[in-house]
PDB file of N, CA, C and O in Angstrom:
ATOM      1  N   MET A   1      11.496 -96.697  -0.372  1.00  0.00           N
ATOM      2  CA  MET A   1      11.958 -95.537  -1.108  1.00  0.00           C
ATOM      3  C   MET A   1      10.790 -94.930  -1.877  1.00  0.00           C
ATOM      4  O   MET A   1      10.066 -95.637  -2.578  1.00  0.00           O
ATOM      5  N   THR A   2      10.616 -93.661  -1.748  1.00  0.00           N
ATOM      6  CA  THR A   2       9.545 -92.937  -2.423  1.00  0.00           C
ATOM      7  C   THR A   2       9.962 -92.584  -3.844  1.00  0.00           C
ATOM      8  O   THR A   2      11.091 -92.157  -4.087  1.00  0.00           O
ATOM      9  N   GLY A   3       9.035 -92.768  -4.776  1.00  0.00           N
ATOM     10  CA  GLY A   3       9.340 -92.470  -6.168  1.00  0.00           C
ATOM     11  C   GLY A   3       8.559 -91.278  -6.684  1.00  0.00           C
ATOM     12  O   GLY A   3       7.483 -90.951  -6.182  1.00  0.00           O
ATOM     13  N   ILE A   4       9.117 -90.641  -7.691  1.00  0.00           N
ATOM     14  CA  ILE A   4       8.445 -89.526  -8.349  1.00  0.00           C
ATOM     15  C   ILE A   4       7.104 -90.012  -8.897  1.00  0.00           C
ATOM     16  O   ILE A   4       7.027 -91.083  -9.498  1.00  0.00           O
ATOM     17  N   GLY A   5       6.052 -89.225  -8.689  1.00  0.00           N
ATOM     18  CA  GLY A   5       4.739 -89.544  -9.218  1.00  0.00           C
ATOM     19  C   GLY A   5       3.828 -90.289  -8.253  1.00  0.00           C
ATOM     20  O   GLY A   5       2.643 -90.458  -8.538  1.00  0.00           O
ATOM     21  N   GLU A   6       4.355 -90.739  -7.114  1.00  0.00           N
ATOM     22  CA  GLU A   6       3.513 -91.411  -6.133  1.00  0.00           C
ATOM     23  C   GLU A   6       2.630 -90.378  -5.440  1.00  0.00           C
ATOM     24  O   GLU A   6       2.981 -89.201  -5.366  1.00  0.00           O
ATOM     25  N   HIS A   7       1.484 -90.826  -4.934  1.00  0.00           N
ATOM     26  CA  HIS A   7       0.518 -89.927  -4.310  1.00  0.00           C
ATOM     27  C   HIS A   7       0.347 -90.244  -2.832  1.00  0.00           C
ATOM     28  O   HIS A   7       0.357 -91.404  -2.418  1.00  0.00           O
ATOM     29  N   TYR A   8       0.189 -89.169  -2.041  1.00  0.00           N
ATOM     30  CA  TYR A   8       0.053 -89.296  -0.596  1.00  0.00           C
ATOM     31  C   TYR A   8      -1.019 -88.355  -0.071  1.00  0.00           C
ATOM     32  O   TYR A   8      -1.310 -87.319  -0.668  1.00  0.00           O
ATOM     33  N   ARG A   9      -1.601 -88.742   1.063  1.00  0.00           N
ATOM     34  CA  ARG A   9      -2.605 -87.943   1.765  1.00  0.00           C
ATOM     35  C   ARG A   9      -2.080 -87.716   3.180  1.00  0.00           C
ATOM     36  O   ARG A   9      -1.586 -88.653   3.806  1.00  0.00           O
ATOM     37  N   PRO A  10      -2.178 -86.472   3.703  1.00  0.00           N
ATOM     38  CA  PRO A  10      -1.675 -86.220   5.061  1.00  0.00           C
ATOM     39  C   PRO A  10      -2.533 -86.900   6.115  1.00  0.00           C
ATOM     40  O   PRO A  10      -3.746 -87.038   5.957  1.00  0.00           O
ATOM     41  N   THR A  11      -1.888 -87.319   7.186  1.00  0.00           N
ATOM     42  CA  THR A  11      -2.592 -87.956   8.298  1.00  0.00           C
ATOM     43  C   THR A  11      -2.630 -87.055   9.523  1.00  0.00           C
ATOM     44  O   THR A  11      -3.238 -87.406  10.534  1.00  0.00           O
ATOM     45  N   ILE A  12      -1.983 -85.893   9.439  1.00  0.00           N
ATOM     46  CA  ILE A  12      -1.991 -84.936  10.550  1.00  0.00           C
ATOM     47  C   ILE A  12      -2.494 -83.591  10.033  1.00  0.00           C
ATOM     48  O   ILE A  12      -2.457 -83.332   8.831  1.00  0.00           O
ATOM     49  N   ARG A  13      -2.960 -82.746  10.932  1.00  0.00           N
ATOM     50  CA  ARG A  13      -3.567 -81.470  10.543  1.00  0.00           C
ATOM     51  C   ARG A  13      -2.562 -80.388  10.152  1.00  0.00           C
ATOM     52  O   ARG A  13      -2.967 -79.309   9.719  1.00  0.00           O
ATOM     53  N   ARG A  14      -1.303 -80.640  10.290  1.00  0.00           N
ATOM     54  CA  ARG A  14      -0.290 -79.637   9.956  1.00  0.00           C
ATOM     55  C   ARG A  14      -0.333 -79.271   8.475  1.00  0.00           C
ATOM     56  O   ARG A  14       0.047 -78.161   8.101  1.00  0.00           O
ATOM     57  N   TYR A  15      -0.788 -80.187   7.636  1.00  0.00           N
ATOM     58  CA  TYR A  15      -0.839 -79.975   6.190  1.00  0.00           C
ATOM     59  C   TYR A  15      -2.290 -79.921   5.727  1.00  0.00           C
ATOM     60  O   TYR A  15      -3.161 -80.553   6.325  1.00  0.00           O
ATOM     61  N   ASP A  16      -2.552 -79.158   4.654  1.00  0.00           N
ATOM     62  CA  ASP A  16      -3.900 -79.095   4.094  1.00  0.00           C
ATOM     63  C   ASP A  16      -4.339 -80.478   3.658  1.00  0.00           C
ATOM     64  O   ASP A  16      -3.565 -81.222   3.056  1.00  0.00           O
ATOM     65  N   SER A  17      -5.593 -80.826   3.963  1.00  0.00           N
ATOM     66  CA  SER A  17      -6.085 -82.142   3.548  1.00  0.00           C
ATOM     67  C   SER A  17      -6.239 -82.163   2.033  1.00  0.00           C
ATOM     68  O   SER A  17      -6.566 -81.152   1.412  1.00  0.00           O
ATOM     69  N   GLY A  18      -6.003 -83.307   1.464  1.00  0.00           N
ATOM     70  CA  GLY A  18      -6.065 -83.472   0.023  1.00  0.00           C
ATOM     71  C   GLY A  18      -5.052 -84.495  -0.429  1.00  0.00           C
ATOM     72  O   GLY A  18      -4.577 -85.313   0.359  1.00  0.00           O
ATOM     73  N   VAL A  19      -4.727 -84.441  -1.705  1.00  0.00           N
ATOM     74  CA  VAL A  19      -3.797 -85.400  -2.295  1.00  0.00           C
ATOM     75  C   VAL A  19      -2.575 -84.639  -2.802  1.00  0.00           C
ATOM     76  O   VAL A  19      -2.693 -83.589  -3.434  1.00  0.00           O
ATOM     77  N   TYR A  20      -1.405 -85.190  -2.510  1.00  0.00           N
ATOM     78  CA  TYR A  20      -0.135 -84.606  -2.924  1.00  0.00           C
ATOM     79  C   TYR A  20       0.605 -85.608  -3.798  1.00  0.00           C
ATOM     80  O   TYR A  20       0.551 -86.811  -3.543  1.00  0.00           O
ATOM     81  N   ARG A  21       1.303 -85.117  -4.837  1.00  0.00           N
ATOM     82  CA  ARG A  21       2.129 -85.959  -5.707  1.00  0.00           C
ATOM     83  C   ARG A  21       3.590 -85.658  -5.426  1.00  0.00           C
ATOM     84  O   ARG A  21       3.974 -84.498  -5.279  1.00  0.00           O
ATOM     85  N   VAL A  22       4.397 -86.694  -5.353  1.00  0.00           N
ATOM     86  CA  VAL A  22       5.835 -86.526  -5.149  1.00  0.00           C
ATOM     87  C   VAL A  22       6.440 -85.998  -6.456  1.00  0.00           C
ATOM     88  O   VAL A  22       6.310 -86.618  -7.511  1.00  0.00           O
ATOM     89  N   VAL A  23       7.104 -84.837  -6.361  1.00  0.00           N
ATOM     90  CA  VAL A  23       7.726 -84.240  -7.544  1.00  0.00           C
ATOM     91  C   VAL A  23       9.232 -84.062  -7.383  1.00  0.00           C
ATOM     92  O   VAL A  23       9.907 -83.631  -8.317  1.00  0.00           O
ATOM     93  N   GLY A  24       9.759 -84.389  -6.214  1.00  0.00           N
ATOM     94  CA  GLY A  24      11.197 -84.293  -5.992  1.00  0.00           C
ATOM     95  C   GLY A  24      11.602 -85.125  -4.794  1.00  0.00           C
ATOM     96  O   GLY A  24      10.861 -85.223  -3.815  1.00  0.00           O
ATOM     97  N   THR A  25      12.792 -85.730  -4.873  1.00  0.00           N
ATOM     98  CA  THR A  25      13.246 -86.582  -3.770  1.00  0.00           C
ATOM     99  C   THR A  25      14.668 -86.283  -3.331  1.00  0.00           C
ATOM    100  O   THR A  25      15.236 -87.054  -2.558  1.00  0.00           O
ATOM    101  N   SER A  26      15.254 -85.208  -3.788  1.00  0.00           N
ATOM    102  CA  SER A  26      16.603 -84.879  -3.328  1.00  0.00           C
ATOM    103  C   SER A  26      16.506 -83.942  -2.122  1.00  0.00           C
ATOM    104  O   SER A  26      15.707 -83.005  -2.117  1.00  0.00           O
ATOM    105  N   GLU A  27      17.320 -84.201  -1.111  1.00  0.00           N
ATOM    106  CA  GLU A  27      17.324 -83.409   0.116  1.00  0.00           C
ATOM    107  C   GLU A  27      15.932 -83.347   0.738  1.00  0.00           C
ATOM    108  O   GLU A  27      15.428 -82.258   1.012  1.00  0.00           O
ATOM    109  N   GLY A  28      15.320 -84.474   0.956  1.00  0.00           N
ATOM    110  CA  GLY A  28      13.967 -84.542   1.491  1.00  0.00           C
ATOM    111  C   GLY A  28      13.002 -84.918   0.382  1.00  0.00           C
ATOM    112  O   GLY A  28      13.397 -85.506  -0.625  1.00  0.00           O
ATOM    113  N   THR A  29      11.742 -84.580   0.570  1.00  0.00           N
ATOM    114  CA  THR A  29      10.725 -84.891  -0.429  1.00  0.00           C
ATOM    115  C   THR A  29       9.948 -83.626  -0.737  1.00  0.00           C
ATOM    116  O   THR A  29       9.546 -82.905   0.177  1.00  0.00           O
ATOM    117  N   THR A  30       9.732 -83.350  -2.017  1.00  0.00           N
ATOM    118  CA  THR A  30       8.925 -82.222  -2.438  1.00  0.00           C
ATOM    119  C   THR A  30       7.599 -82.749  -2.948  1.00  0.00           C
ATOM    120  O   THR A  30       7.555 -83.633  -3.804  1.00  0.00           O
ATOM    121  N   LEU A  31       6.501 -82.188  -2.406  1.00  0.00           N
ATOM    122  CA  LEU A  31       5.161 -82.638  -2.753  1.00  0.00           C
ATOM    123  C   LEU A  31       4.389 -81.506  -3.412  1.00  0.00           C
ATOM    124  O   LEU A  31       4.486 -80.354  -2.990  1.00  0.00           O
ATOM    125  N   LEU A  32       3.622 -81.833  -4.447  1.00  0.00           N
ATOM    126  CA  LEU A  32       2.762 -80.883  -5.151  1.00  0.00           C
ATOM    127  C   LEU A  32       1.323 -81.197  -4.792  1.00  0.00           C
ATOM    128  O   LEU A  32       0.893 -82.345  -4.899  1.00  0.00           O
ATOM    129  N   TYR A  33       0.576 -80.191  -4.367  1.00  0.00           N
ATOM    130  CA  TYR A  33      -0.839 -80.344  -4.013  1.00  0.00           C
ATOM    131  C   TYR A  33      -1.639 -80.484  -5.305  1.00  0.00           C
ATOM    132  O   TYR A  33      -1.672 -79.553  -6.110  1.00  0.00           O
ATOM    133  N   VAL A  34      -2.288 -81.642  -5.516  1.00  0.00           N
ATOM    134  CA  VAL A  34      -2.957 -81.899  -6.796  1.00  0.00           C
ATOM    135  C   VAL A  34      -4.459 -82.095  -6.703  1.00  0.00           C
ATOM    136  O   VAL A  34      -5.141 -81.999  -7.724  1.00  0.00           O
ATOM    137  N   ALA A  35      -5.006 -82.367  -5.523  1.00  0.00           N
ATOM    138  CA  ALA A  35      -6.453 -82.568  -5.395  1.00  0.00           C
ATOM    139  C   ALA A  35      -6.902 -82.194  -3.992  1.00  0.00           C
ATOM    140  O   ALA A  35      -6.152 -82.345  -3.028  1.00  0.00           O
ATOM    141  N   ASP A  36      -8.139 -81.701  -3.886  1.00  0.00           N
ATOM    142  CA  ASP A  36      -8.659 -81.337  -2.573  1.00  0.00           C
ATOM    143  C   ASP A  36      -9.096 -82.581  -1.805  1.00  0.00           C
ATOM    144  O   ASP A  36      -8.902 -83.704  -2.270  1.00  0.00           O
ATOM    145  N   ALA A  37      -9.680 -82.379  -0.644  1.00  0.00           N
ATOM    146  CA  ALA A  37     -10.057 -83.509   0.216  1.00  0.00           C
ATOM    147  C   ALA A  37     -11.116 -84.398  -0.416  1.00  0.00           C
ATOM    148  O   ALA A  37     -11.231 -85.570  -0.056  1.00  0.00           O
ATOM    149  N   ASP A  38     -11.904 -83.854  -1.366  1.00  0.00           N
ATOM    150  CA  ASP A  38     -12.936 -84.644  -2.052  1.00  0.00           C
ATOM    151  C   ASP A  38     -12.411 -85.331  -3.305  1.00  0.00           C
ATOM    152  O   ASP A  38     -13.163 -86.027  -3.987  1.00  0.00           O
ATOM    153  N   GLY A  39     -11.138 -85.146  -3.615  1.00  0.00           N
ATOM    154  CA  GLY A  39     -10.543 -85.782  -4.782  1.00  0.00           C
ATOM    155  C   GLY A  39     -10.677 -84.985  -6.061  1.00  0.00           C
ATOM    156  O   GLY A  39     -10.328 -85.481  -7.132  1.00  0.00           O
ATOM    157  N   ARG A  40     -11.183 -83.736  -5.974  1.00  0.00           N
ATOM    158  CA  ARG A  40     -11.293 -82.887  -7.167  1.00  0.00           C
ATOM    159  C   ARG A  40      -9.943 -82.252  -7.456  1.00  0.00           C
ATOM    160  O   ARG A  40      -9.277 -81.746  -6.553  1.00  0.00           O
ATOM    161  N   ARG A  41      -9.547 -82.282  -8.717  1.00  0.00           N
ATOM    162  CA  ARG A  41      -8.255 -81.723  -9.128  1.00  0.00           C
ATOM    163  C   ARG A  41      -8.193 -80.234  -8.854  1.00  0.00           C
ATOM    164  O   ARG A  41      -9.176 -79.511  -9.020  1.00  0.00           O
ATOM    165  N   VAL A  42      -7.024 -79.791  -8.433  1.00  0.00           N
ATOM    166  CA  VAL A  42      -6.748 -78.370  -8.255  1.00  0.00           C
ATOM    167  C   VAL A  42      -5.447 -78.060  -8.979  1.00  0.00           C
ATOM    168  O   VAL A  42      -4.565 -78.912  -9.088  1.00  0.00           O
ATOM    169  N   ASN A  43      -5.339 -76.849  -9.463  1.00  0.00           N
ATOM    170  CA  ASN A  43      -4.126 -76.408 -10.142  1.00  0.00           C
ATOM    171  C   ASN A  43      -3.575 -75.187  -9.430  1.00  0.00           C
ATOM    172  O   ASN A  43      -3.404 -74.125 -10.030  1.00  0.00           O
ATOM    173  N   ALA A  44      -3.299 -75.351  -8.146  1.00  0.00           N
ATOM    174  CA  ALA A  44      -2.846 -74.235  -7.323  1.00  0.00           C
ATOM    175  C   ALA A  44      -1.346 -73.989  -7.445  1.00  0.00           C
ATOM    176  O   ALA A  44      -0.880 -72.876  -7.201  1.00  0.00           O
ATOM    177  N   GLY A  45      -0.592 -75.008  -7.816  1.00  0.00           N
ATOM    178  CA  GLY A  45       0.857 -74.865  -7.888  1.00  0.00           C
ATOM    179  C   GLY A  45       1.524 -74.846  -6.528  1.00  0.00           C
ATOM    180  O   GLY A  45       2.681 -74.443  -6.414  1.00  0.00           O
ATOM    181  N   THR A  46       0.826 -75.269  -5.507  1.00  0.00           N
ATOM    182  CA  THR A  46       1.355 -75.276  -4.144  1.00  0.00           C
ATOM    183  C   THR A  46       2.267 -76.470  -3.934  1.00  0.00           C
ATOM    184  O   THR A  46       1.872 -77.612  -4.169  1.00  0.00           O
ATOM    185  N   THR A  47       3.492 -76.204  -3.492  1.00  0.00           N
ATOM    186  CA  THR A  47       4.426 -77.279  -3.183  1.00  0.00           C
ATOM    187  C   THR A  47       4.875 -77.136  -1.738  1.00  0.00           C
ATOM    188  O   THR A  47       4.910 -76.038  -1.183  1.00  0.00           O
ATOM    189  N   ILE A  48       5.216 -78.267  -1.146  1.00  0.00           N
ATOM    190  CA  ILE A  48       5.799 -78.272   0.189  1.00  0.00           C
ATOM    191  C   ILE A  48       7.021 -79.182   0.167  1.00  0.00           C
ATOM    192  O   ILE A  48       7.076 -80.152  -0.589  1.00  0.00           O
ATOM    193  N   ARG A  49       7.986 -78.859   0.996  1.00  0.00           N
ATOM    194  CA  ARG A  49       9.182 -79.693   1.129  1.00  0.00           C
ATOM    195  C   ARG A  49       9.223 -80.212   2.554  1.00  0.00           C
ATOM    196  O   ARG A  49       9.112 -79.448   3.512  1.00  0.00           O
ATOM    197  N   ILE A  50       9.383 -81.513   2.679  1.00  0.00           N
ATOM    198  CA  ILE A  50       9.419 -82.135   4.004  1.00  0.00           C
ATOM    199  C   ILE A  50      10.674 -82.994   4.122  1.00  0.00           C
ATOM    200  O   ILE A  50      11.268 -83.403   3.124  1.00  0.00           O
ATOM    201  N   ALA A  51      11.056 -83.251   5.358  1.00  0.00           N
ATOM    202  CA  ALA A  51      12.209 -84.111   5.618  1.00  0.00           C
ATOM    203  C   ALA A  51      11.869 -85.544   5.215  1.00  0.00           C
ATOM    204  O   ALA A  51      10.699 -85.926   5.199  1.00  0.00           O
ATOM    205  N   THR A  52      12.875 -86.321   4.896  1.00  0.00           N
ATOM    206  CA  THR A  52      12.671 -87.689   4.420  1.00  0.00           C
ATOM    207  C   THR A  52      11.851 -88.523   5.393  1.00  0.00           C
ATOM    208  O   THR A  52      10.910 -89.194   4.970  1.00  0.00           O
ATOM    209  N   GLY A  53      12.169 -88.504   6.657  1.00  0.00           N
ATOM    210  CA  GLY A  53      11.454 -89.312   7.636  1.00  0.00           C
ATOM    211  C   GLY A  53      10.033 -88.847   7.897  1.00  0.00           C
ATOM    212  O   GLY A  53       9.197 -89.633   8.342  1.00  0.00           O
ATOM    213  N   GLU A  54       9.747 -87.577   7.625  1.00  0.00           N
ATOM    214  CA  GLU A  54       8.422 -87.038   7.905  1.00  0.00           C
ATOM    215  C   GLU A  54       7.356 -87.580   6.959  1.00  0.00           C
ATOM    216  O   GLU A  54       6.179 -87.613   7.317  1.00  0.00           O
ATOM    217  N   LEU A  55       7.739 -88.001   5.772  1.00  0.00           N
ATOM    218  CA  LEU A  55       6.767 -88.543   4.830  1.00  0.00           C
ATOM    219  C   LEU A  55       6.080 -89.768   5.420  1.00  0.00           C
ATOM    220  O   LEU A  55       4.858 -89.893   5.336  1.00  0.00           O
ATOM    221  N   GLU A  56       6.849 -90.667   6.012  1.00  0.00           N
ATOM    222  CA  GLU A  56       6.271 -91.872   6.602  1.00  0.00           C
ATOM    223  C   GLU A  56       5.465 -91.565   7.858  1.00  0.00           C
ATOM    224  O   GLU A  56       4.513 -92.281   8.169  1.00  0.00           O
ATOM    225  N   GLU A  57       5.832 -90.508   8.585  1.00  0.00           N
ATOM    226  CA  GLU A  57       5.154 -90.163   9.829  1.00  0.00           C
ATOM    227  C   GLU A  57       3.866 -89.375   9.606  1.00  0.00           C
ATOM    228  O   GLU A  57       2.898 -89.563  10.343  1.00  0.00           O
ATOM    229  N   ALA A  58       3.838 -88.504   8.610  1.00  0.00           N
ATOM    230  CA  ALA A  58       2.724 -87.568   8.456  1.00  0.00           C
ATOM    231  C   ALA A  58       1.837 -87.824   7.238  1.00  0.00           C
ATOM    232  O   ALA A  58       0.826 -87.142   7.064  1.00  0.00           O
ATOM    233  N   PHE A  59       2.194 -88.791   6.396  1.00  0.00           N
ATOM    234  CA  PHE A  59       1.436 -89.043   5.167  1.00  0.00           C
ATOM    235  C   PHE A  59       1.200 -90.532   4.987  1.00  0.00           C
ATOM    236  O   PHE A  59       1.945 -91.360   5.512  1.00  0.00           O
ATOM    237  N   GLU A  60       0.150 -90.865   4.233  1.00  0.00           N
ATOM    238  CA  GLU A  60      -0.125 -92.253   3.873  1.00  0.00           C
ATOM    239  C   GLU A  60      -0.320 -92.330   2.357  1.00  0.00           C
ATOM    240  O   GLU A  60      -0.819 -91.379   1.755  1.00  0.00           O
ATOM    241  N   PRO A  61       0.061 -93.436   1.739  1.00  0.00           N
ATOM    242  CA  PRO A  61      -0.138 -93.576   0.297  1.00  0.00           C
ATOM    243  C   PRO A  61      -1.627 -93.528  -0.058  1.00  0.00           C
ATOM    244  O   PRO A  61      -2.472 -93.988   0.710  1.00  0.00           O
ATOM    245  N   THR A  62      -1.930 -92.975  -1.206  1.00  0.00           N
ATOM    246  CA  THR A  62      -3.305 -92.885  -1.687  1.00  0.00           C
ATOM    247  C   THR A  62      -3.301 -93.050  -3.202  1.00  0.00           C
ATOM    248  O   THR A  62      -2.279 -92.796  -3.840  1.00  0.00           O
ATOM    249  N   PRO A  63      -4.416 -93.468  -3.793  1.00  0.00           N
ATOM    250  CA  PRO A  63      -4.457 -93.628  -5.248  1.00  0.00           C
ATOM    251  C   PRO A  63      -4.381 -92.287  -5.973  1.00  0.00           C
ATOM    252  O   PRO A  63      -4.701 -91.241  -5.408  1.00  0.00           O
ATOM    253  N   ASN A  64      -3.961 -92.335  -7.206  1.00  0.00           N
ATOM    254  CA  ASN A  64      -3.922 -91.166  -8.070  1.00  0.00           C
ATOM    255  C   ASN A  64      -5.355 -90.680  -8.298  1.00  0.00           C
ATOM    256  O   ASN A  64      -6.204 -91.470  -8.710  1.00  0.00           O
ATOM    257  N   PRO A  65      -5.649 -89.393  -8.038  1.00  0.00           N
ATOM    258  CA  PRO A  65      -7.019 -88.909  -8.223  1.00  0.00           C
ATOM    259  C   PRO A  65      -7.463 -88.911  -9.680  1.00  0.00           C
ATOM    260  O   PRO A  65      -8.656 -88.782  -9.952  1.00  0.00           O
ATOM    261  N   ASP A  66      -6.557 -89.050 -10.600  1.00  0.00           N
ATOM    262  CA  ASP A  66      -6.901 -89.059 -12.023  1.00  0.00           C
ATOM    263  C   ASP A  66      -7.182 -90.455 -12.558  1.00  0.00           C
ATOM    264  O   ASP A  66      -7.607 -90.598 -13.704  1.00  0.00           O
ATOM    265  N   ASP A  67      -6.955 -91.488 -11.752  1.00  0.00           N
ATOM    266  CA  ASP A  67      -7.181 -92.854 -12.213  1.00  0.00           C
ATOM    267  C   ASP A  67      -8.659 -93.200 -12.201  1.00  0.00           C
ATOM    268  O   ASP A  67      -9.386 -92.845 -11.273  1.00  0.00           O
ATOM    269  N   GLY A  68      -9.086 -93.884 -13.224  1.00  0.00           N
ATOM    270  CA  GLY A  68     -10.433 -94.429 -13.256  1.00  0.00           C
ATOM    271  C   GLY A  68     -11.517 -93.431 -13.616  1.00  0.00           C
ATOM    272  O   GLY A  68     -11.286 -92.223 -13.663  1.00  0.00           O
ATOM    273  N   PHE A  69     -12.696 -93.956 -13.866  1.00  0.00           N
ATOM    274  CA  PHE A  69     -13.868 -93.169 -14.216  1.00  0.00           C
ATOM    275  C   PHE A  69     -14.630 -92.812 -12.947  1.00  0.00           C
ATOM    276  O   PHE A  69     -14.864 -93.668 -12.094  1.00  0.00           O
ATOM    277  N   ARG A  70     -15.011 -91.559 -12.826  1.00  0.00           N
ATOM    278  CA  ARG A  70     -15.825 -91.117 -11.693  1.00  0.00           C
ATOM    279  C   ARG A  70     -17.093 -90.491 -12.244  1.00  0.00           C
ATOM    280  O   ARG A  70     -17.047 -89.529 -13.011  1.00  0.00           O
ATOM    281  N   PHE A  71     -18.222 -91.049 -11.845  1.00  0.00           N
ATOM    282  CA  PHE A  71     -19.512 -90.601 -12.340  1.00  0.00           C
ATOM    283  C   PHE A  71     -19.754 -89.124 -12.018  1.00  0.00           C
ATOM    284  O   PHE A  71     -20.235 -88.372 -12.866  1.00  0.00           O
ATOM    285  N   GLU A  72     -19.417 -88.706 -10.778  1.00  0.00           N
ATOM    286  CA  GLU A  72     -19.634 -87.310 -10.382  1.00  0.00           C
ATOM    287  C   GLU A  72     -18.830 -86.354 -11.254  1.00  0.00           C
ATOM    288  O   GLU A  72     -19.331 -85.309 -11.668  1.00  0.00           O
ATOM    289  N   ARG A  73     -17.587 -86.716 -11.529  1.00  0.00           N
ATOM    290  CA  ARG A  73     -16.731 -85.864 -12.358  1.00  0.00           C
ATOM    291  C   ARG A  73     -17.280 -85.772 -13.773  1.00  0.00           C
ATOM    292  O   ARG A  73     -17.261 -84.702 -14.380  1.00  0.00           O
ATOM    293  N   ALA A  74     -17.771 -86.892 -14.302  1.00  0.00           N
ATOM    294  CA  ALA A  74     -18.342 -86.891 -15.651  1.00  0.00           C
ATOM    295  C   ALA A  74     -19.567 -85.987 -15.717  1.00  0.00           C
ATOM    296  O   ALA A  74     -19.726 -85.239 -16.682  1.00  0.00           O
ATOM    297  N   LEU A  75     -20.433 -86.040 -14.713  1.00  0.00           N
ATOM    298  CA  LEU A  75     -21.609 -85.170 -14.690  1.00  0.00           C
ATOM    299  C   LEU A  75     -21.227 -83.698 -14.593  1.00  0.00           C
ATOM    300  O   LEU A  75     -21.808 -82.853 -15.274  1.00  0.00           O
ATOM    301  N   ARG A  76     -20.257 -83.397 -13.750  1.00  0.00           N
ATOM    302  CA  ARG A  76     -19.806 -82.019 -13.594  1.00  0.00           C
ATOM    303  C   ARG A  76     -19.219 -81.495 -14.900  1.00  0.00           C
ATOM    304  O   ARG A  76     -19.488 -80.361 -15.296  1.00  0.00           O
ATOM    305  N   THR A  77     -18.419 -82.319 -15.565  1.00  0.00           N
ATOM    306  CA  THR A  77     -17.825 -81.920 -16.841  1.00  0.00           C
ATOM    307  C   THR A  77     -18.904 -81.717 -17.897  1.00  0.00           C
ATOM    308  O   THR A  77     -18.858 -80.749 -18.656  1.00  0.00           O
ATOM    309  N   LEU A  78     -19.872 -82.622 -17.950  1.00  0.00           N
ATOM    310  CA  LEU A  78     -20.970 -82.499 -18.905  1.00  0.00           C
ATOM    311  C   LEU A  78     -21.769 -81.233 -18.644  1.00  0.00           C
ATOM    312  O   LEU A  78     -22.118 -80.518 -19.583  1.00  0.00           O
ATOM    313  N   GLY A  79     -22.064 -80.947 -17.379  1.00  0.00           N
ATOM    314  CA  GLY A  79     -22.794 -79.734 -17.037  1.00  0.00           C
ATOM    315  C   GLY A  79     -22.055 -78.479 -17.447  1.00  0.00           C
ATOM    316  O   GLY A  79     -22.664 -77.547 -17.972  1.00  0.00           O
ATOM    317  N   THR A  80     -20.756 -78.435 -17.217  1.00  0.00           N
ATOM    318  CA  THR A  80     -19.950 -77.290 -17.623  1.00  0.00           C
ATOM    319  C   THR A  80     -19.952 -77.141 -19.136  1.00  0.00           C
ATOM    320  O   THR A  80     -20.093 -76.031 -19.650  1.00  0.00           O
ATOM    321  N   TRP A  81     -19.798 -78.239 -19.845  1.00  0.00           N
ATOM    322  CA  TRP A  81     -19.794 -78.201 -21.308  1.00  0.00           C
ATOM    323  C   TRP A  81     -21.134 -77.697 -21.832  1.00  0.00           C
ATOM    324  O   TRP A  81     -21.172 -76.856 -22.729  1.00  0.00           O
ATOM    325  N   LEU A  82     -22.240 -78.209 -21.273  1.00  0.00           N
ATOM    326  CA  LEU A  82     -23.571 -77.768 -21.716  1.00  0.00           C
ATOM    327  C   LEU A  82     -23.775 -76.281 -21.472  1.00  0.00           C
ATOM    328  O   LEU A  82     -24.299 -75.576 -22.334  1.00  0.00           O
ATOM    329  N   TYR A  83     -23.369 -75.805 -20.317  1.00  0.00           N
ATOM    330  CA  TYR A  83     -23.508 -74.383 -20.002  1.00  0.00           C
ATOM    331  C   TYR A  83     -22.782 -73.522 -21.022  1.00  0.00           C
ATOM    332  O   TYR A  83     -23.358 -72.581 -21.569  1.00  0.00           O
ATOM    333  N   TRP A  84     -21.522 -73.842 -21.279  1.00  0.00           N
ATOM    334  CA  TRP A  84     -20.730 -73.015 -22.181  1.00  0.00           C
ATOM    335  C   TRP A  84     -21.134 -73.200 -23.646  1.00  0.00           C
ATOM    336  O   TRP A  84     -20.861 -72.323 -24.465  1.00  0.00           O
ATOM    337  N   SER A  85     -21.766 -74.301 -23.991  1.00  0.00           N
ATOM    338  CA  SER A  85     -22.176 -74.494 -25.377  1.00  0.00           C
ATOM    339  C   SER A  85     -23.458 -73.719 -25.718  1.00  0.00           C
ATOM    340  O   SER A  85     -23.700 -73.432 -26.890  1.00  0.00           O
ATOM    341  N   VAL A  86     -24.272 -73.380 -24.729  1.00  0.00           N
ATOM    342  CA  VAL A  86     -25.510 -72.646 -25.013  1.00  0.00           C
ATOM    343  C   VAL A  86     -25.472 -71.192 -24.505  1.00  0.00           C
ATOM    344  O   VAL A  86     -26.398 -70.426 -24.773  1.00  0.00           O
ATOM    345  N   ARG A  87     -24.461 -70.825 -23.810  1.00  0.00           N
ATOM    346  CA  ARG A  87     -24.356 -69.463 -23.294  1.00  0.00           C
ATOM    347  C   ARG A  87     -24.168 -68.480 -24.432  1.00  0.00           C
ATOM    348  O   ARG A  87     -23.356 -68.693 -25.332  1.00  0.00           O
ATOM    349  N   LYS A  88     -24.925 -67.406 -24.378  1.00  0.00           N
ATOM    350  CA  LYS A  88     -24.828 -66.389 -25.428  1.00  0.00           C
ATOM    351  C   LYS A  88     -23.746 -65.381 -25.066  1.00  0.00           C
ATOM    352  O   LYS A  88     -23.638 -64.969 -23.911  1.00  0.00           O
ATOM    353  N   PRO A  89     -22.949 -64.984 -26.045  1.00  0.00           N
ATOM    354  CA  PRO A  89     -21.941 -63.960 -25.756  1.00  0.00           C
ATOM    355  C   PRO A  89     -22.630 -62.609 -25.538  1.00  0.00           C
ATOM    356  O   PRO A  89     -23.709 -62.361 -26.076  1.00  0.00           O
ATOM    357  N   ARG A  90     -22.019 -61.772 -24.771  1.00  0.00           N
ATOM    358  CA  ARG A  90     -22.585 -60.428 -24.497  1.00  0.00           C
ATOM    359  C   ARG A  90     -22.348 -59.503 -25.636  1.00  0.00           C
ATOM    360  O   ARG A  90     -22.751 -58.341 -25.581  1.00  0.00           O
TER     361      ARG A  90
END
């Protein structure tokens, strides 16, 4: 049984590659696109609804992209912070 908040990655090309979070389980499964194929968070608001049996056929479980420390993400965040902290207003 699939639970709200679990994360999945598609195994077929029919769906955009990336990470999806389960946000609904009534009348099938509703998935929210939360990270791209490289694991970077996206806030697109894209949802898809699939039949119950299709989740097991077309998706595989994957870890939450927000779990744990990622060195690349920390560097990117630091770089963004540094840029905006020294940028002069027009």
